[in-house]
N, C-alpha and C positions, 0 to 999 in steps of 0.2 A: 799377810795376804793369804787367804785361805787356799789350802791344797785343793785339788780337783783332780778327781780321779774318775777317768774313763775306764768304764768296767760294765759287766754283767753279771747278776748276782749268781746265776747258773753255771758260770765259768769256772773251772778247778783252778787255772791260774790267777784269776782275780780274787776266789776265796784265799788263795794263799795270801795275797797281799791285805785284804780285809782282816784277816786273822791278826797279822802282826797290826794293822791299826787298831784294832778292837782290844789288843793286849795291852797297848799304852794309853787307850783313851783318845787318840790323837784325833783332833777334828779335820773334816775334810767336806768336800763338795761332793756329792754324786753327780756324775756326768753319765746317766745311764745308757750303754748302746743298744738302739733298738731302730731297727729299720722304718718305724713309723714316726722316727724323728729324725728328718733329713738334715736338719741343722747341726746336732750333735753328731751325726755320723760324717759330715763334712768337715767339722772342726776335727773329728779324730783322724781322717783320712789326711787332713793337712799337716797334723802334728806328725804322724808315721806312717808314711807311705806303704809299710808293709802291711798295717792294718792288723796287728797282733795285739790283743789286749791281755792285761791291762796297761795303761799310760798313766803317768802321774804327772801334773803340771804344777810347778812352785815358781811363782811369778814368771819370769822369762826363762825358766829352766824345764826342760822337758827329760824325764826319766823313763825309759822304755824296760823292758824283761823284768819280771816278778822278784827274781833275786836282787837283782840291782836296785830295783825299788826299796825293796825291806832294808838294804846296806845303806841306802840314801837317807832313809828315815832314822836310822840309828845313828847317823853322822850328824844330822841336821835337826832332826825332831826326838831326840832321846827322852825315854820315858822311864818308869820305874822298873822296867823288864826289860834287860838287855839282850836282846835275840842274837848277837854275834859277839861273844866273849872277848875280853880285853887279851887274855894270854894268845900268844901266837898258835901255839900246838893245838889248844882245845879250840880255836876257830878254824883251824884246817880241818878238824874232825867234823864241826858243824857243815863247813862248806862240802865236804865230802859227801856227807849224809844228805845235804840238800841235793847235789847232783846225782846222787842215788836214785832220791825218789823222781825227780825230773826225768832221768834218762830211762830208767830200767822198771819204773813203775807207770808213769804218766805216758811216756811215749807209746810204748805197747797198749796199753789201755785205749788210748786215742786211736791209734791204728783199727782197733778193731770195731769202736763205734763209727768212726769216720767211714770204714768200709761198709758198714750196714746201711749207710746213707746213700750209697753209690746205687745206680741203676742196677739190675741182677747181671746184665753183660759186662759190666766194668769191675765187678768185685774180684779180689785178690785173696782167693782161697788160700793159697801158700803162705803171703804174707801174715794173713791172720791166725794161722797155725804157727806160726813162727813166733808173733806176738803171744799168742797163750803161752807157748814154751818159756819165753822170755818170762812172763808175769809169774809161772810156775817157779822157775829158776830163783827170780827175785823173791818170792815169798819165803822160798826155803832158806835161802841166803840170811834173810832179815830174821826168821824165827830164830837162827841161832844167834845172831848179833842181840837180840832183844833179851837173851836169857838173864842178865843181870843188871838191866837198865829201865828205868822207868821211861825216860825219852831217848829219842832219836840218837843224841850224842852222850847220853849220860843221865845225871839227875836232875839237869835243868832244861827247862822249856827253852827251845832254841828256833833260830830260822829253819832248821832242819825240821822242826815239828809242824811249822806253818806249811811247808812243802808236804809232808807225809799226811796231815788232815785229809785235803780234799782228794789228794791222789790215790790213798788207800780207800778213802770213802766211795769213789766212783769205780774203784779198781775191782772192790768185792760186788758191785753191781753188775761188772762185766764179765769178770773172770772169777766165781765165787772162791773165796780163800777157803781151803780144805781143813777141815775141823784138825787135823793132824798139827797144824801150824798154830799153837795155841797160844804160842807168845805174841803172834803177829794180831790174832784175834783179840787178845786183851788189850793189847798196846792200840788198836784201832778203837776199841771201846774208850778207853783213856782219852783218846783225842776227840771223840764224839762228846765226850763229857765236859771237854775244857769250854768255859764260857765264851771265850773269843771265837772258837770255832762253831760251837753251837749257834752262835747269834748268825754267822754267815751262811750256816746250812738251812737254818730256819728262815732266814730272808729269801733261800732260793725254792722253799717249798711249792710256791704257786707254779713254778716252772718244771715240775717233774713229770708233767704229762708230755713233756717235750724231747725228754730221753729216748733216742732211737731205737734201744734194745727193751724198751719199756721199763720202767722205775719199778721193782720190788716193794711190797708192802710191808717195809719194815725200816729201821733207821728213821 
């Protein structure tokens, strides 16, 4: 039975899962989420009332949350690229870096973007300032962590890099990575060049005008 992915190409969390799918050439059926398609949106809401994408459907099983979807794919649809190492200690490092990018890069980045979408009177200037400070702290920590690493958890591409790719991609659009963080910038460039993420990024190009802060003329 064909996997069904309820997702949108411009979503960072969807790109995280798409990168994992493309790494292993895993076949799936797109169920593109769009307000213009009421049927798909109704299916999505019925599957997951929280209505946070992506959602993966495998027969009678519904899997939510990008990290869990990637782990599910590794267990049930393994491919040539193992995105979560078999060694328990190494797997912990991958999971930690995955959480780092989710919590300390994506979350503050999205805070800034979502705030820009609010009416002026409802904006949270203090919250945005805190989010920018968190991104600066995260960039600084990551720059040191990446001194001797090619990928997030070492020398092998993993689930953590599936998270890093879209989150650093959009974070740099939102709060520019300072040139002083050369290791972060170089790592981001390696991620953008990775064929699996490059494919997801290119599929999202038509939606760039929708970026609330204005998509920069790069990448």
